[in-house]
N, C-alpha and C positions, 0 to 999 in steps of 0.2 A: 505493497498499500504507500509506503514512502518512497517507494523508486516512482508509479507512478503520480504522486502529487510533483514531484521535480520535474518530471518529464512533462508534465502540464504546465507546471510553472515556465519552465523553460519555453516552454511552445508559447506559451503570451505573449513571454516579451521579446521572443522574435518574432512576432506576431507585430506588435507594436511599434519593433522597429523599421521593420517592412512599410508600414505602412503610414507612416510621422519623417514626412521629408524635414530634414534641418530648420530650421531657424536661423532666419538672417534676417538679423535686424539691420537697415535703412537705420540711418541717420533722417531725420526732417529736413527737409529742403535738398537734398539730395547727396549720392554716395559722395562723392568728393570731399564735403562738408565733414574729414573727420583728420586725427591727426591735430602735432601741435604749428605745425610748420606754417609758413605765410603759402597760398593755397592761388594762386591765377595761374590761366589759359593766355597769353597774350599772342595776337596777332602779326602779322607783320607791321612796322610802324611803331609796335604799342611803344611807349616809355615803361624804362625801369621802376620797379614799384620805391618811393621813396620808404626810408631803412626808420619806423615808429619803435621803439623802445615802449611795447606793449604786451604784456602777455598774450592780450586775445583782441580783437577788431573782426569786425565789418565793414566793407563799403557798397552798398546794393543802391538802385534804384526803387525809390516808394510807387512809385506808377506800376511797371511790368513786374516787381517785385524779385528784378534777376539781380543776381548777387555775383559783383564785381571782382572780388578780389575778399580774400580774407585770410586771416588768424586762427587759429585754436578757434572755430568758430562755436563750438558746440562745451568747451570747457567751463567746467560752473566754477564760477567764483564770487565773492559778497559781492552786491551790486550798490555799498553806500548808497545815497541820494538820486542817485538813475530808479531805484524800486519805486520812487513818486511818481514816475512817470505811468504808472500802473496803478497806483490809490489814485491819481488823479483820472485816467482813462476808466478805472470804474464808477467814481464814485459822478463823477459829470454824467454817465449815463443813467444815475439813479436818483441824485436828488436835486430838488429847487434849487438855481442860483440867487432867488431871494427868499430861501427859508433864513431866520430869523434867530444864532443859537447866542447864548449867555456863554464866555469863557469858566471854564475854571479854576479851582487852583490845582489841582493836576496839571490839569492845563499845560499851563507856563512855567512847571517845575520841572518838566522833560531835561533833560540832558543833552545838550551838544547844539546846534546852531537854533537859535529863532526868529522870527522877523519882528516881535514885540507886542506879542498881543497883552492886555493886561486882564487882570480878573476882572471877575466880573462885566467883563465889558460884551457891548451886543458886538455883534459880527454877522456881513449878508456870507452864505455859505460861497458867492464869488470872489468874495472878499478875502478869503481861507481861503482858496483855490491861488490867489493873484501870492498868496503873502508864503501856500508851498513851493512855487513851482518856483516864482522870479528869488525870493531872501532862503529859499530851501529849509523854511519856519518846523525847526521839530516841532513847536508847538500847535502852528497850523491840523498837520498830520492829525496830532492827538484830536485836536477840535473839531477837525472834522470823521474822525471816523465814530467819538462818540455823538453828534448831530446823524450822524447816521443811523445809533441804533447802537453803539457799542464794540472795543475793539476784536473781541469774538466776531461779532457779524460780518466786519469788514473786510479782514482776513479771512472769511471765508468765502467771501463774494469776489478775491482780487485773486485768490487760486482756482476760482471759479473763471474766471476772467481767462487767467493764464490758461485755461484747458482747455477754453476753447479757441484762441487766438495760436494752437497745439504749441506755447511755449512751454512745453515739458521739461526747460532745464530748472524753469522758477518752482520757487518755495520762497512764500511771503511770512514772516514770521511778525515782522513791523510793518506799518503805515509809515514812517519815518527811513527808513535803512538804515537805523541802529543796529548793531551785529546785533547777532542771536543764533544760537545755533541751527545749525539747518539750513541758515537761510543764504539762497545762493539763486545767481542765473546765469544768462553766459553773452558774449556778444552778437548770439544771433538770434535770440529772448528778445531783448533788448530793441532789435533792432522792427523786429513784429512789431510791440508794443509800441513802438515809435510809429510806426505803418497805420497803426491805427490809430492811435491817437492824433495823428496830424491830418486823417480824412476827418474831424469833426471839425467844427469850425468853431466851436467854444474852446474846443484844446488849442487851437489854433491860434486863437482872441490871446488868451492866457500867457501861451510861453511865450509869444512876437511881441510883449509888451515889454519896451524897454526899457518903462520910470514908469511910477505913479508920485506926484507930488505931495495927498492927501489922504495919506495910506490912513485907517482912524485908529485915533491911541487914546488918552485918559480918555472917563466921561464927565461931561461938567459938569461944576461939584453943583451947581444951581439949576434944576429944576429951565428949564425952556434954554438954558447956556448953550455955549457953542463948543464941543468937541475940539477936544487935541486931534491934531495931524501929525504925519511928518512921513517922512519922501522914501523910499523904497525901490531899489535898481535891480536888474537882471542880473544876475550870478553869469550869462552865458557869456563867456570871451567871444564869441564869433557875433554876438550879436550887439553884445554894450563892454566892450575891451575896456581893458585897465591899465592896461602898459603898454602905452606906447604904439598899440596897433591898429591900424584903419578896422570900423567894423567887417567883418567877410561877405564880400558881395555878394548879396542874393541869399541870408540868414533869414530862415524864418522861426529858428528854435531850436530850443537845446532845453537840458538839465544835466550839471554838475551835478560832482557827487565824491566823497574824501570818508575815508574813514584809515586808523592806522593798521586795521588788516585788511583792507580795501585796497588800499593806496588811493589814487587819482581814477574816478569812472567814470563817462562822459557820455554821451548821446544827442550829435546834433545836424542839424540838417540845414539845405541850402537848393536856391532853386536859380537855375541858368538857360535861358533862351527856350524855353519849355519842358527842360529837364529839372525833377526836383530826385539829389540826392540824399541819402540818409547816412551817417556816419559815429560805429558803435564801439568803442575805448575803456579797456579794465586791465586795470590794475599796472599804471605808468607816472611816470614821477615829472618828465619834463614836463614846462606849460601847457596849457590846453590848446591853446590857439596853435603854440610849435605841432602839436600832435595828430589833432584835428585837421587842419588846413591842407598841408601838404597832401593825405589822401583824397579830398573832396578837391583839391585842384585836378589830382593825377584822375578823379575819378571821371569828370569833366572833360576834361580830356583825351579820355581812352575809353570810353563809353562804348564807342563803337570800332573799338581795334581788338577786345579781348571776348573772347566766350565765354559763357557766365557759366562760372560754374556750382552754380544751385539756385535756388528761387528761396524769397521770402514766403511762404505757404501762405492759403486762405484760412481765413475763422471757418473750423464746424460743423459750428450753427450763424446765426443772426446776430446783429447787435441785442445787447435786454433789451433797449427802448425804441428798437422796432416794432413797426408796426405790426398786430397777427396777420398771421397768416387766412385766407380766406378759406372756410373747407368747402371741402366734396360733397356731394348728390349726401353721400349717406351717412356724414356727419365727424366726417373720421377729417383732424388737421390736412392742408393739403402741404404737396412736395414744397420743405423749403418752411417750413413752418419750426420754433424753435427746440435744439434739438437736446436731446441732455448729457452732460457731461458731469465722469465720477473721478474727483478729485484724490489720487495717489493714498493712500495714508501714511500719516505719520512715521516717518523710519523706514518707507517700503524701499528695497534695491531698487531701480533701475538704472538701464544707459541712461547717460546722457543723450539726449536729441534722439529718444525713439518711442514711440506713440503710445498713451497709454489709457486712451479714450476712448469710450466705445463708437462707435461711427466715423472716425476720424479716417478722413478718405489717404488712399498709399500710406493709413497705420498700419490698420489690423488683414491681412494678409487671408485671404478665401483656402480655407479647406481643397484638397484635389482631392477626389474618386478614388484612390490609393488613400489616402490616410482615414480619409471614412469609412472603407471600407476594413482599413484593420481595426480603426478603433472597436468597430461592431465585433467584428472576430474575438479581439482580446476582451470584450463585453459579456461572452459565450463565453469564451473561458474561464474566464472569472466566477464565473456563475457553476462551471464543474465545479472549479476550486475550491467550492463553497462545499456544493454536496458530496464531495469525496471528501474534506473536510469533516463534515460531520461523522461521516460515518466510517471515517479514521478514528472517531471522539469514540462513535457508539459502541467500536467491537471492541478496543484497547480499554477501556472502563469497565469491560464484564467481566467479574470475579476479582475486579480489586476491590480492598476495605475503602470507604470514603476515610479521606484524610482532616481534622480539624484546620480549617484556615486561619491564616494570623494574622491581627491585621494591621492594616497596610500603616506603614510611619513617611507619612511624607517630608521634604526637606527641602521646606522655605516656600515662597510664594509661586504660585507658579506663574506668571505672569514678571518678567524684572522691571523694574524701577524705572519711569523714565525719565533719562536725561534731562537735568534742569539748565535753561537758559544761561551764559553767560552771561555777569554785568554789562551791559551798553561800554562800550570805549568809541572814542571820536565826534567828529562832530555832524558825520553820512552827509 
């Protein structure tokens, strides 16, 4: 009987091995977007790429999605304040810009960079977005999350938005980008987020604002009195340089970031002669303008001289605030209605840049007929194994005396303790 069981088990393994082809995970955006080296496919007359000392970067066309060149595009790294691009994109689709929020002490006590919100001061959601994206205010990020219904809800929505965009390298743990264990993104994902954000006029209006001269300050001391104001300037050096450079020609918006852990990070975009390019960089130490401008210059000069190495993929579902799709005659939602995405559980292991969303185009491979038949055969053999096992147990148990069971001793918790997030450091 033991020999029969072993043969059946071997048969099951063999059937599964025959029926199930090896799963090959291709990076989101194209097969070439792997590794940590510079990736480019130049044609005749193409200029050499500038040497940019960044750990990862992407230069891509915002409209076609074509990636012109990249370095370590799917390398997961801390985002610092470039994560605020995802915060803004997520919440602009869900919040009324005229909604008024009263700032709390917890909002203003947050670590790192602040726009200067005041406790008990009232701000519209639009004013909070200006503070978030122009001055990289962590206080504005906290206020927006609380105005949206709380940190937990906001982070869940941010991660859902990342999955909708197929930004599978990104995990948000804070709305500000302050360091948190497991919080990562990639140069590719930042380009996806930028592409979606810059397709919204409200997002474009905020990141394209150079300066606000009358940002709300302290509340008036007397009823009916005038509220204090102060100036807020955009920190994007392509749009509002402060180191002697002229504004970058055609700059349309971006977001800077920095923490000790992440180094400098950046997302910026520009438009020239109808071509819109985005550049994203992670972990660089030179001035932001000196890192981003050469890549944009190269992109504008060589967009038609290189073969794209990949593409920025489209979202797997309509935007959150898109109008509902019409229903079909039988009452079912029409094709194109909002899809349901699944967010990977914290701590789950996935390969950077590979799809984990049900229904993602080009992300989930279809079963072949061989795999399906192999699975059916394996299931049949499994049933046979169970039947044979039961018979074997019945045969061997006859004639034996029942032995008393000893109580099981559990050696600790069934689930390991969840790791604590590190204490935030840096400015984001």
